[in-house]
mmCIF entry with sequence, helices, sheets and N, C-alpha, C, O atoms, coordinates in Angstrom:
data_MODEL
# 
_entry.id   MODEL 
# 
_entity.id                         1 
_entity.type                       polymer 
_entity.pdbx_number_of_molecules   1 
# 
_entity_poly.entity_id                      1 
_entity_poly.type                           'polypeptide(L)' 
_entity_poly.nstd_linkage                   no 
_entity_poly.nstd_monomer                   no 
_entity_poly.pdbx_seq_one_letter_code       MKPLKEKISITIDGDILERIKAEAEDDDRSLSQYINLVLKEHLKKKENEES 
_entity_poly.pdbx_seq_one_letter_code_can   MKPLKEKISITIDGDILERIKAEAEDDDRSLSQYINLVLKEHLKKKENEES 
_entity_poly.pdbx_strand_id                 A 
# 
loop_
_entity_poly_seq.entity_id 
_entity_poly_seq.num 
_entity_poly_seq.mon_id 
_entity_poly_seq.hetero 
1 1  MET n 
1 2  LYS n 
1 3  PRO n 
1 4  LEU n 
1 5  LYS n 
1 6  GLU n 
1 7  LYS n 
1 8  ILE n 
1 9  SER n 
1 10 ILE n 
1 11 THR n 
1 12 ILE n 
1 13 ASP n 
1 14 GLY n 
1 15 ASP n 
1 16 ILE n 
1 17 LEU n 
1 18 GLU n 
1 19 ARG n 
1 20 ILE n 
1 21 LYS n 
1 22 ALA n 
1 23 GLU n 
1 24 ALA n 
1 25 GLU n 
1 26 ASP n 
1 27 ASP n 
1 28 ASP n 
1 29 ARG n 
1 30 SER n 
1 31 LEU n 
1 32 SER n 
1 33 GLN n 
1 34 TYR n 
1 35 ILE n 
1 36 ASN n 
1 37 LEU n 
1 38 VAL n 
1 39 LEU n 
1 40 LYS n 
1 41 GLU n 
1 42 HIS n 
1 43 LEU n 
1 44 LYS n 
1 45 LYS n 
1 46 LYS n 
1 47 GLU n 
1 48 ASN n 
1 49 GLU n 
1 50 GLU n 
1 51 SER n 
# 
_struct_asym.id          A 
_struct_asym.entity_id   1 
# 
loop_
_struct_conf.conf_type_id 
_struct_conf.id 
_struct_conf.pdbx_PDB_helix_id 
_struct_conf.beg_label_comp_id 
_struct_conf.beg_label_asym_id 
_struct_conf.beg_label_seq_id 
_struct_conf.pdbx_beg_PDB_ins_code 
_struct_conf.end_label_comp_id 
_struct_conf.end_label_asym_id 
_struct_conf.end_label_seq_id 
_struct_conf.pdbx_end_PDB_ins_code 
_struct_conf.beg_auth_comp_id 
_struct_conf.beg_auth_asym_id 
_struct_conf.beg_auth_seq_id 
_struct_conf.end_auth_comp_id 
_struct_conf.end_auth_asym_id 
_struct_conf.end_auth_seq_id 
_struct_conf.pdbx_PDB_helix_class 
_struct_conf.details 
_struct_conf.pdbx_PDB_helix_length 
HELX_P HELX_P1 AA1 GLY A 14 ? ASP A 26 ? GLY A 14 ASP A 26 1 ? 13 
HELX_P HELX_P2 AA2 LEU A 31 ? GLU A 50 ? LEU A 31 GLU A 50 1 ? 20 
# 
_struct_conf_type.id          HELX_P 
_struct_conf_type.criteria    ? 
_struct_conf_type.reference   ? 
# 
loop_
_atom_site.group_PDB 
_atom_site.id 
_atom_site.type_symbol 
_atom_site.label_atom_id 
_atom_site.label_alt_id 
_atom_site.label_comp_id 
_atom_site.label_asym_id 
_atom_site.label_entity_id 
_atom_site.label_seq_id 
_atom_site.pdbx_PDB_ins_code 
_atom_site.Cartn_x 
_atom_site.Cartn_y 
_atom_site.Cartn_z 
_atom_site.occupancy 
_atom_site.B_iso_or_equiv 
_atom_site.pdbx_formal_charge 
_atom_site.auth_seq_id 
_atom_site.auth_comp_id 
_atom_site.auth_asym_id 
_atom_site.auth_atom_id 
_atom_site.pdbx_PDB_model_num 
ATOM 1   N N  . MET A 1 1  ? 43.788 30.881 0.580   1.00 0.00 ? 1  MET A N  1 
ATOM 2   C CA . MET A 1 1  ? 44.506 30.359 -0.535  1.00 0.00 ? 1  MET A CA 1 
ATOM 3   C C  . MET A 1 1  ? 43.675 30.419 -1.808  1.00 0.00 ? 1  MET A C  1 
ATOM 4   O O  . MET A 1 1  ? 42.513 30.015 -1.842  1.00 0.00 ? 1  MET A O  1 
ATOM 5   N N  . LYS A 1 2  ? 44.340 30.959 -2.900  1.00 0.00 ? 2  LYS A N  1 
ATOM 6   C CA . LYS A 1 2  ? 43.612 31.027 -4.094  1.00 0.00 ? 2  LYS A CA 1 
ATOM 7   C C  . LYS A 1 2  ? 43.206 29.690 -4.694  1.00 0.00 ? 2  LYS A C  1 
ATOM 8   O O  . LYS A 1 2  ? 43.945 28.719 -4.532  1.00 0.00 ? 2  LYS A O  1 
ATOM 9   N N  . PRO A 1 3  ? 42.044 29.585 -5.395  1.00 0.00 ? 3  PRO A N  1 
ATOM 10  C CA . PRO A 1 3  ? 41.666 28.315 -5.983  1.00 0.00 ? 3  PRO A CA 1 
ATOM 11  C C  . PRO A 1 3  ? 42.689 28.031 -7.158  1.00 0.00 ? 3  PRO A C  1 
ATOM 12  O O  . PRO A 1 3  ? 43.253 28.916 -7.802  1.00 0.00 ? 3  PRO A O  1 
ATOM 13  N N  . LEU A 1 4  ? 42.839 26.724 -7.336  1.00 0.00 ? 4  LEU A N  1 
ATOM 14  C CA . LEU A 1 4  ? 43.719 26.341 -8.536  1.00 0.00 ? 4  LEU A CA 1 
ATOM 15  C C  . LEU A 1 4  ? 43.035 26.655 -9.846  1.00 0.00 ? 4  LEU A C  1 
ATOM 16  O O  . LEU A 1 4  ? 41.840 26.447 -10.053 1.00 0.00 ? 4  LEU A O  1 
ATOM 17  N N  . LYS A 1 5  ? 43.870 27.164 -10.700 1.00 0.00 ? 5  LYS A N  1 
ATOM 18  C CA . LYS A 1 5  ? 43.359 27.384 -12.127 1.00 0.00 ? 5  LYS A CA 1 
ATOM 19  C C  . LYS A 1 5  ? 43.701 26.268 -13.035 1.00 0.00 ? 5  LYS A C  1 
ATOM 20  O O  . LYS A 1 5  ? 44.733 25.620 -12.864 1.00 0.00 ? 5  LYS A O  1 
ATOM 21  N N  . GLU A 1 6  ? 42.832 26.009 -14.041 1.00 0.00 ? 6  GLU A N  1 
ATOM 22  C CA . GLU A 1 6  ? 43.127 24.930 -15.009 1.00 0.00 ? 6  GLU A CA 1 
ATOM 23  C C  . GLU A 1 6  ? 43.095 25.610 -16.370 1.00 0.00 ? 6  GLU A C  1 
ATOM 24  O O  . GLU A 1 6  ? 42.323 26.525 -16.656 1.00 0.00 ? 6  GLU A O  1 
ATOM 25  N N  . LYS A 1 7  ? 44.014 25.075 -17.193 1.00 0.00 ? 7  LYS A N  1 
ATOM 26  C CA . LYS A 1 7  ? 44.043 25.621 -18.622 1.00 0.00 ? 7  LYS A CA 1 
ATOM 27  C C  . LYS A 1 7  ? 43.065 24.757 -19.447 1.00 0.00 ? 7  LYS A C  1 
ATOM 28  O O  . LYS A 1 7  ? 43.009 23.540 -19.268 1.00 0.00 ? 7  LYS A O  1 
ATOM 29  N N  . ILE A 1 8  ? 42.312 25.382 -20.335 1.00 0.00 ? 8  ILE A N  1 
ATOM 30  C CA . ILE A 1 8  ? 41.554 24.661 -21.315 1.00 0.00 ? 8  ILE A CA 1 
ATOM 31  C C  . ILE A 1 8  ? 41.667 25.322 -22.645 1.00 0.00 ? 8  ILE A C  1 
ATOM 32  O O  . ILE A 1 8  ? 42.231 26.405 -22.798 1.00 0.00 ? 8  ILE A O  1 
ATOM 33  N N  . SER A 1 9  ? 41.113 24.636 -23.604 1.00 0.00 ? 9  SER A N  1 
ATOM 34  C CA . SER A 1 9  ? 41.151 25.161 -24.981 1.00 0.00 ? 9  SER A CA 1 
ATOM 35  C C  . SER A 1 9  ? 39.602 25.181 -25.468 1.00 0.00 ? 9  SER A C  1 
ATOM 36  O O  . SER A 1 9  ? 38.877 24.189 -25.396 1.00 0.00 ? 9  SER A O  1 
ATOM 37  N N  . ILE A 1 10 ? 39.237 26.302 -25.918 1.00 0.00 ? 10 ILE A N  1 
ATOM 38  C CA . ILE A 1 10 ? 37.831 26.362 -26.378 1.00 0.00 ? 10 ILE A CA 1 
ATOM 39  C C  . ILE A 1 10 ? 37.878 26.912 -27.972 1.00 0.00 ? 10 ILE A C  1 
ATOM 40  O O  . ILE A 1 10 ? 38.899 27.347 -28.504 1.00 0.00 ? 10 ILE A O  1 
ATOM 41  N N  . THR A 1 11 ? 36.728 26.817 -28.537 1.00 0.00 ? 11 THR A N  1 
ATOM 42  C CA . THR A 1 11 ? 36.489 27.388 -29.800 1.00 0.00 ? 11 THR A CA 1 
ATOM 43  C C  . THR A 1 11 ? 35.352 28.394 -29.661 1.00 0.00 ? 11 THR A C  1 
ATOM 44  O O  . THR A 1 11 ? 34.304 28.033 -29.125 1.00 0.00 ? 11 THR A O  1 
ATOM 45  N N  . ILE A 1 12 ? 35.495 29.566 -30.090 1.00 0.00 ? 12 ILE A N  1 
ATOM 46  C CA . ILE A 1 12 ? 34.590 30.650 -29.898 1.00 0.00 ? 12 ILE A CA 1 
ATOM 47  C C  . ILE A 1 12 ? 34.429 31.474 -31.180 1.00 0.00 ? 12 ILE A C  1 
ATOM 48  O O  . ILE A 1 12 ? 35.395 31.730 -31.899 1.00 0.00 ? 12 ILE A O  1 
ATOM 49  N N  . ASP A 1 13 ? 33.197 31.876 -31.443 1.00 0.00 ? 13 ASP A N  1 
ATOM 50  C CA . ASP A 1 13 ? 32.935 32.712 -32.720 1.00 0.00 ? 13 ASP A CA 1 
ATOM 51  C C  . ASP A 1 13 ? 33.760 33.845 -32.680 1.00 0.00 ? 13 ASP A C  1 
ATOM 52  O O  . ASP A 1 13 ? 33.944 34.399 -31.597 1.00 0.00 ? 13 ASP A O  1 
ATOM 53  N N  . GLY A 1 14 ? 34.333 34.310 -33.797 1.00 0.00 ? 14 GLY A N  1 
ATOM 54  C CA . GLY A 1 14 ? 35.158 35.475 -33.950 1.00 0.00 ? 14 GLY A CA 1 
ATOM 55  C C  . GLY A 1 14 ? 34.515 36.772 -33.397 1.00 0.00 ? 14 GLY A C  1 
ATOM 56  O O  . GLY A 1 14 ? 35.126 37.569 -32.685 1.00 0.00 ? 14 GLY A O  1 
ATOM 57  N N  . ASP A 1 15 ? 33.175 36.918 -33.804 1.00 0.00 ? 15 ASP A N  1 
ATOM 58  C CA . ASP A 1 15 ? 32.582 38.193 -33.456 1.00 0.00 ? 15 ASP A CA 1 
ATOM 59  C C  . ASP A 1 15 ? 32.407 38.293 -31.846 1.00 0.00 ? 15 ASP A C  1 
ATOM 60  O O  . ASP A 1 15 ? 32.538 39.356 -31.241 1.00 0.00 ? 15 ASP A O  1 
ATOM 61  N N  . ILE A 1 16 ? 32.122 37.165 -31.282 1.00 0.00 ? 16 ILE A N  1 
ATOM 62  C CA . ILE A 1 16 ? 32.002 37.103 -29.798 1.00 0.00 ? 16 ILE A CA 1 
ATOM 63  C C  . ILE A 1 16 ? 33.404 37.411 -29.102 1.00 0.00 ? 16 ILE A C  1 
ATOM 64  O O  . ILE A 1 16 ? 33.471 38.098 -28.083 1.00 0.00 ? 16 ILE A O  1 
ATOM 65  N N  . LEU A 1 17 ? 34.473 36.877 -29.701 1.00 0.00 ? 17 LEU A N  1 
ATOM 66  C CA . LEU A 1 17 ? 35.752 37.005 -29.140 1.00 0.00 ? 17 LEU A CA 1 
ATOM 67  C C  . LEU A 1 17 ? 36.160 38.425 -29.170 1.00 0.00 ? 17 LEU A C  1 
ATOM 68  O O  . LEU A 1 17 ? 36.730 38.901 -28.188 1.00 0.00 ? 17 LEU A O  1 
ATOM 69  N N  . GLU A 1 18 ? 35.917 39.133 -30.203 1.00 0.00 ? 18 GLU A N  1 
ATOM 70  C CA . GLU A 1 18 ? 36.259 40.571 -30.440 1.00 0.00 ? 18 GLU A CA 1 
ATOM 71  C C  . GLU A 1 18 ? 35.501 41.393 -29.346 1.00 0.00 ? 18 GLU A C  1 
ATOM 72  O O  . GLU A 1 18 ? 36.057 42.314 -28.748 1.00 0.00 ? 18 GLU A O  1 
ATOM 73  N N  . ARG A 1 19 ? 34.233 41.027 -29.116 1.00 0.00 ? 19 ARG A N  1 
ATOM 74  C CA . ARG A 1 19 ? 33.434 41.847 -28.137 1.00 0.00 ? 19 ARG A CA 1 
ATOM 75  C C  . ARG A 1 19 ? 33.944 41.560 -26.693 1.00 0.00 ? 19 ARG A C  1 
ATOM 76  O O  . ARG A 1 19 ? 34.008 42.471 -25.867 1.00 0.00 ? 19 ARG A O  1 
ATOM 77  N N  . ILE A 1 20 ? 34.304 40.287 -26.404 1.00 0.00 ? 20 ILE A N  1 
ATOM 78  C CA . ILE A 1 20 ? 34.772 39.994 -25.156 1.00 0.00 ? 20 ILE A CA 1 
ATOM 79  C C  . ILE A 1 20 ? 36.165 40.669 -24.915 1.00 0.00 ? 20 ILE A C  1 
ATOM 80  O O  . ILE A 1 20 ? 36.439 41.185 -23.831 1.00 0.00 ? 20 ILE A O  1 
ATOM 81  N N  . LYS A 1 21 ? 36.999 40.644 -25.933 1.00 0.00 ? 21 LYS A N  1 
ATOM 82  C CA . LYS A 1 21 ? 38.348 41.319 -25.847 1.00 0.00 ? 21 LYS A CA 1 
ATOM 83  C C  . LYS A 1 21 ? 38.066 42.908 -25.552 1.00 0.00 ? 21 LYS A C  1 
ATOM 84  O O  . LYS A 1 21 ? 38.765 43.514 -24.741 1.00 0.00 ? 21 LYS A O  1 
ATOM 85  N N  . ALA A 1 22 ? 37.174 43.436 -26.145 1.00 0.00 ? 22 ALA A N  1 
ATOM 86  C CA . ALA A 1 22 ? 36.950 44.918 -25.987 1.00 0.00 ? 22 ALA A CA 1 
ATOM 87  C C  . ALA A 1 22 ? 36.444 45.149 -24.584 1.00 0.00 ? 22 ALA A C  1 
ATOM 88  O O  . ALA A 1 22 ? 36.913 46.081 -23.931 1.00 0.00 ? 22 ALA A O  1 
ATOM 89  N N  . GLU A 1 23 ? 35.499 44.343 -24.068 1.00 0.00 ? 23 GLU A N  1 
ATOM 90  C CA . GLU A 1 23 ? 34.979 44.463 -22.785 1.00 0.00 ? 23 GLU A CA 1 
ATOM 91  C C  . GLU A 1 23 ? 36.062 44.306 -21.755 1.00 0.00 ? 23 GLU A C  1 
ATOM 92  O O  . GLU A 1 23 ? 36.155 45.117 -20.834 1.00 0.00 ? 23 GLU A O  1 
ATOM 93  N N  . ALA A 1 24 ? 36.926 43.237 -21.887 1.00 0.00 ? 24 ALA A N  1 
ATOM 94  C CA . ALA A 1 24 ? 38.013 43.061 -20.996 1.00 0.00 ? 24 ALA A CA 1 
ATOM 95  C C  . ALA A 1 24 ? 38.958 44.243 -20.904 1.00 0.00 ? 24 ALA A C  1 
ATOM 96  O O  . ALA A 1 24 ? 39.431 44.619 -19.832 1.00 0.00 ? 24 ALA A O  1 
ATOM 97  N N  . GLU A 1 25 ? 39.213 44.810 -22.069 1.00 0.00 ? 25 GLU A N  1 
ATOM 98  C CA . GLU A 1 25 ? 40.143 45.944 -22.109 1.00 0.00 ? 25 GLU A CA 1 
ATOM 99  C C  . GLU A 1 25 ? 39.505 47.163 -21.462 1.00 0.00 ? 25 GLU A C  1 
ATOM 100 O O  . GLU A 1 25 ? 40.192 47.919 -20.775 1.00 0.00 ? 25 GLU A O  1 
ATOM 101 N N  . ASP A 1 26 ? 38.191 47.376 -21.667 1.00 0.00 ? 26 ASP A N  1 
ATOM 102 C CA . ASP A 1 26 ? 37.453 48.451 -20.991 1.00 0.00 ? 26 ASP A CA 1 
ATOM 103 C C  . ASP A 1 26 ? 37.422 48.316 -19.499 1.00 0.00 ? 26 ASP A C  1 
ATOM 104 O O  . ASP A 1 26 ? 37.369 49.292 -18.751 1.00 0.00 ? 26 ASP A O  1 
ATOM 105 N N  . ASP A 1 27 ? 37.458 47.030 -19.081 1.00 0.00 ? 27 ASP A N  1 
ATOM 106 C CA . ASP A 1 27 ? 37.403 46.754 -17.688 1.00 0.00 ? 27 ASP A CA 1 
ATOM 107 C C  . ASP A 1 27 ? 38.815 46.619 -17.050 1.00 0.00 ? 27 ASP A C  1 
ATOM 108 O O  . ASP A 1 27 ? 38.941 46.307 -15.866 1.00 0.00 ? 27 ASP A O  1 
ATOM 109 N N  . ASP A 1 28 ? 39.838 46.856 -17.841 1.00 0.00 ? 28 ASP A N  1 
ATOM 110 C CA . ASP A 1 28 ? 41.324 46.755 -17.417 1.00 0.00 ? 28 ASP A CA 1 
ATOM 111 C C  . ASP A 1 28 ? 41.629 45.326 -16.858 1.00 0.00 ? 28 ASP A C  1 
ATOM 112 O O  . ASP A 1 28 ? 42.286 45.182 -15.828 1.00 0.00 ? 28 ASP A O  1 
ATOM 113 N N  . ARG A 1 29 ? 41.117 44.256 -17.589 1.00 0.00 ? 29 ARG A N  1 
ATOM 114 C CA . ARG A 1 29 ? 41.364 42.933 -17.209 1.00 0.00 ? 29 ARG A CA 1 
ATOM 115 C C  . ARG A 1 29 ? 41.951 42.137 -18.364 1.00 0.00 ? 29 ARG A C  1 
ATOM 116 O O  . ARG A 1 29 ? 41.794 42.497 -19.530 1.00 0.00 ? 29 ARG A O  1 
ATOM 117 N N  . SER A 1 30 ? 42.621 41.065 -18.024 1.00 0.00 ? 30 SER A N  1 
ATOM 118 C CA . SER A 1 30 ? 43.078 40.225 -19.107 1.00 0.00 ? 30 SER A CA 1 
ATOM 119 C C  . SER A 1 30 ? 41.816 39.420 -19.726 1.00 0.00 ? 30 SER A C  1 
ATOM 120 O O  . SER A 1 30 ? 40.770 39.333 -19.083 1.00 0.00 ? 30 SER A O  1 
ATOM 121 N N  . LEU A 1 31 ? 41.948 38.901 -20.864 1.00 0.00 ? 31 LEU A N  1 
ATOM 122 C CA . LEU A 1 31 ? 40.832 38.193 -21.468 1.00 0.00 ? 31 LEU A CA 1 
ATOM 123 C C  . LEU A 1 31 ? 40.463 37.050 -20.568 1.00 0.00 ? 31 LEU A C  1 
ATOM 124 O O  . LEU A 1 31 ? 39.276 36.844 -20.313 1.00 0.00 ? 31 LEU A O  1 
ATOM 125 N N  . SER A 1 32 ? 41.408 36.303 -20.078 1.00 0.00 ? 32 SER A N  1 
ATOM 126 C CA . SER A 1 32 ? 41.072 35.142 -19.194 1.00 0.00 ? 32 SER A CA 1 
ATOM 127 C C  . SER A 1 32 ? 40.324 35.568 -17.926 1.00 0.00 ? 32 SER A C  1 
ATOM 128 O O  . SER A 1 32 ? 39.318 34.969 -17.547 1.00 0.00 ? 32 SER A O  1 
ATOM 129 N N  . GLN A 1 33 ? 40.854 36.643 -17.269 1.00 0.00 ? 33 GLN A N  1 
ATOM 130 C CA . GLN A 1 33 ? 40.152 37.130 -16.032 1.00 0.00 ? 33 GLN A CA 1 
ATOM 131 C C  . GLN A 1 33 ? 38.740 37.547 -16.364 1.00 0.00 ? 33 GLN A C  1 
ATOM 132 O O  . GLN A 1 33 ? 37.815 37.254 -15.607 1.00 0.00 ? 33 GLN A O  1 
ATOM 133 N N  . TYR A 1 34 ? 38.556 38.224 -17.478 1.00 0.00 ? 34 TYR A N  1 
ATOM 134 C CA . TYR A 1 34 ? 37.171 38.694 -17.856 1.00 0.00 ? 34 TYR A CA 1 
ATOM 135 C C  . TYR A 1 34 ? 36.228 37.473 -18.103 1.00 0.00 ? 34 TYR A C  1 
ATOM 136 O O  . TYR A 1 34 ? 35.112 37.416 -17.586 1.00 0.00 ? 34 TYR A O  1 
ATOM 137 N N  . ILE A 1 35 ? 36.691 36.571 -18.858 1.00 0.00 ? 35 ILE A N  1 
ATOM 138 C CA . ILE A 1 35 ? 35.880 35.370 -19.161 1.00 0.00 ? 35 ILE A CA 1 
ATOM 139 C C  . ILE A 1 35 ? 35.493 34.653 -17.862 1.00 0.00 ? 35 ILE A C  1 
ATOM 140 O O  . ILE A 1 35 ? 34.372 34.169 -17.705 1.00 0.00 ? 35 ILE A O  1 
ATOM 141 N N  . ASN A 1 36 ? 36.498 34.599 -16.901 1.00 0.00 ? 36 ASN A N  1 
ATOM 142 C CA . ASN A 1 36 ? 36.271 33.917 -15.642 1.00 0.00 ? 36 ASN A CA 1 
ATOM 143 C C  . ASN A 1 36 ? 35.190 34.686 -14.839 1.00 0.00 ? 36 ASN A C  1 
ATOM 144 O O  . ASN A 1 36 ? 34.304 34.094 -14.223 1.00 0.00 ? 36 ASN A O  1 
ATOM 145 N N  . LEU A 1 37 ? 35.308 36.036 -14.879 1.00 0.00 ? 37 LEU A N  1 
ATOM 146 C CA . LEU A 1 37 ? 34.336 36.892 -14.087 1.00 0.00 ? 37 LEU A CA 1 
ATOM 147 C C  . LEU A 1 37 ? 32.905 36.761 -14.677 1.00 0.00 ? 37 LEU A C  1 
ATOM 148 O O  . LEU A 1 37 ? 31.910 36.687 -13.956 1.00 0.00 ? 37 LEU A O  1 
ATOM 149 N N  . VAL A 1 38 ? 32.862 36.737 -16.053 1.00 0.00 ? 38 VAL A N  1 
ATOM 150 C CA . VAL A 1 38 ? 31.523 36.546 -16.648 1.00 0.00 ? 38 VAL A CA 1 
ATOM 151 C C  . VAL A 1 38 ? 30.898 35.263 -16.401 1.00 0.00 ? 38 VAL A C  1 
ATOM 152 O O  . VAL A 1 38 ? 29.678 35.178 -16.254 1.00 0.00 ? 38 VAL A O  1 
ATOM 153 N N  . LEU A 1 39 ? 31.745 34.162 -16.343 1.00 0.00 ? 39 LEU A N  1 
ATOM 154 C CA . LEU A 1 39 ? 31.132 32.993 -16.162 1.00 0.00 ? 39 LEU A CA 1 
ATOM 155 C C  . LEU A 1 39 ? 30.623 32.734 -14.753 1.00 0.00 ? 39 LEU A C  1 
ATOM 156 O O  . LEU A 1 39 ? 29.602 32.093 -14.502 1.00 0.00 ? 39 LEU A O  1 
ATOM 157 N N  . LYS A 1 40 ? 31.466 33.318 -13.818 1.00 0.00 ? 40 LYS A N  1 
ATOM 158 C CA . LYS A 1 40 ? 31.099 33.298 -12.410 1.00 0.00 ? 40 LYS A CA 1 
ATOM 159 C C  . LYS A 1 40 ? 29.740 34.015 -12.107 1.00 0.00 ? 40 LYS A C  1 
ATOM 160 O O  . LYS A 1 40 ? 28.889 33.519 -11.370 1.00 0.00 ? 40 LYS A O  1 
ATOM 161 N N  . GLU A 1 41 ? 29.605 35.238 -12.746 1.00 0.00 ? 41 GLU A N  1 
ATOM 162 C CA . GLU A 1 41 ? 28.331 35.948 -12.614 1.00 0.00 ? 41 GLU A CA 1 
ATOM 163 C C  . GLU A 1 41 ? 27.203 35.164 -13.114 1.00 0.00 ? 41 GLU A C  1 
ATOM 164 O O  . GLU A 1 41 ? 26.165 35.043 -12.464 1.00 0.00 ? 41 GLU A O  1 
ATOM 165 N N  . HIS A 1 42 ? 27.401 34.595 -14.335 1.00 0.00 ? 42 HIS A N  1 
ATOM 166 C CA . HIS A 1 42 ? 26.392 33.843 -14.988 1.00 0.00 ? 42 HIS A CA 1 
ATOM 167 C C  . HIS A 1 42 ? 25.922 32.672 -14.086 1.00 0.00 ? 42 HIS A C  1 
ATOM 168 O O  . HIS A 1 42 ? 24.720 32.472 -13.913 1.00 0.00 ? 42 HIS A O  1 
ATOM 169 N N  . LEU A 1 43 ? 26.867 31.908 -13.518 1.00 0.00 ? 43 LEU A N  1 
ATOM 170 C CA . LEU A 1 43 ? 26.571 30.836 -12.685 1.00 0.00 ? 43 LEU A CA 1 
ATOM 171 C C  . LEU A 1 43 ? 25.911 31.270 -11.418 1.00 0.00 ? 43 LEU A C  1 
ATOM 172 O O  . LEU A 1 43 ? 24.990 30.581 -10.977 1.00 0.00 ? 43 LEU A O  1 
ATOM 173 N N  . LYS A 1 44 ? 26.252 32.227 -10.863 1.00 0.00 ? 44 LYS A N  1 
ATOM 174 C CA . LYS A 1 44 ? 25.590 32.840 -9.618  1.00 0.00 ? 44 LYS A CA 1 
ATOM 175 C C  . LYS A 1 44 ? 24.206 33.301 -9.973  1.00 0.00 ? 44 LYS A C  1 
ATOM 176 O O  . LYS A 1 44 ? 23.287 33.089 -9.181  1.00 0.00 ? 44 LYS A O  1 
ATOM 177 N N  . LYS A 1 45 ? 24.000 33.912 -11.100 1.00 0.00 ? 45 LYS A N  1 
ATOM 178 C CA . LYS A 1 45 ? 22.676 34.321 -11.414 1.00 0.00 ? 45 LYS A CA 1 
ATOM 179 C C  . LYS A 1 45 ? 21.783 33.037 -11.671 1.00 0.00 ? 45 LYS A C  1 
ATOM 180 O O  . LYS A 1 45 ? 20.624 33.042 -11.258 1.00 0.00 ? 45 LYS A O  1 
ATOM 181 N N  . LYS A 1 46 ? 22.245 32.039 -12.282 1.00 0.00 ? 46 LYS A N  1 
ATOM 182 C CA . LYS A 1 46 ? 21.486 30.759 -12.521 1.00 0.00 ? 46 LYS A CA 1 
ATOM 183 C C  . LYS A 1 46 ? 21.154 30.109 -11.131 1.00 0.00 ? 46 LYS A C  1 
ATOM 184 O O  . LYS A 1 46 ? 20.027 29.665 -10.915 1.00 0.00 ? 46 LYS A O  1 
ATOM 185 N N  . GLU A 1 47 ? 22.109 30.061 -10.234 1.00 0.00 ? 47 GLU A N  1 
ATOM 186 C CA . GLU A 1 47 ? 21.907 29.531 -8.998  1.00 0.00 ? 47 GLU A CA 1 
ATOM 187 C C  . GLU A 1 47 ? 20.861 30.326 -8.210  1.00 0.00 ? 47 GLU A C  1 
ATOM 188 O O  . GLU A 1 47 ? 20.103 29.686 -7.481  1.00 0.00 ? 47 GLU A O  1 
ATOM 189 N N  . ASN A 1 48 ? 20.751 31.585 -8.279  1.00 0.00 ? 48 ASN A N  1 
ATOM 190 C CA . ASN A 1 48 ? 19.712 32.450 -7.608  1.00 0.00 ? 48 ASN A CA 1 
ATOM 191 C C  . ASN A 1 48 ? 18.414 32.235 -8.188  1.00 0.00 ? 48 ASN A C  1 
ATOM 192 O O  . ASN A 1 48 ? 17.415 32.296 -7.471  1.00 0.00 ? 48 ASN A O  1 
ATOM 193 N N  . GLU A 1 49 ? 18.320 31.960 -9.559  1.00 0.00 ? 49 GLU A N  1 
ATOM 194 C CA . GLU A 1 49 ? 17.070 31.685 -10.253 1.00 0.00 ? 49 GLU A CA 1 
ATOM 195 C C  . GLU A 1 49 ? 16.467 30.414 -9.875  1.00 0.00 ? 49 GLU A C  1 
ATOM 196 O O  . GLU A 1 49 ? 15.244 30.274 -9.866  1.00 0.00 ? 49 GLU A O  1 
ATOM 197 N N  . GLU A 1 50 ? 17.346 29.404 -9.537  1.00 0.00 ? 50 GLU A N  1 
ATOM 198 C CA . GLU A 1 50 ? 16.965 28.092 -9.205  1.00 0.00 ? 50 GLU A CA 1 
ATOM 199 C C  . GLU A 1 50 ? 16.463 28.089 -7.823  1.00 0.00 ? 50 GLU A C  1 
ATOM 200 O O  . GLU A 1 50 ? 15.669 27.207 -7.497  1.00 0.00 ? 50 GLU A O  1 
ATOM 201 N N  . SER A 1 51 ? 16.843 28.989 -6.965  1.00 0.00 ? 51 SER A N  1 
ATOM 202 C CA . SER A 1 51 ? 16.475 28.976 -5.481  1.00 0.00 ? 51 SER A CA 1 
ATOM 203 C C  . SER A 1 51 ? 15.038 29.517 -5.290  1.00 0.00 ? 51 SER A C  1 
ATOM 204 O O  . SER A 1 51 ? 14.549 29.589 -4.163  1.00 0.00 ? 51 SER A O  1 
# 
């Protein structure tokens, strides 16, 4: 079963948002999917560094 998703509201710098939108489009993902992927990868990397 897929994990439950939660909606949030964030404030992000315009230049960062434009880069993320471009990366998401290049990866053929929605903005939300791309941000989720990037955050998962970041957390996994941090977890590995702490081990």
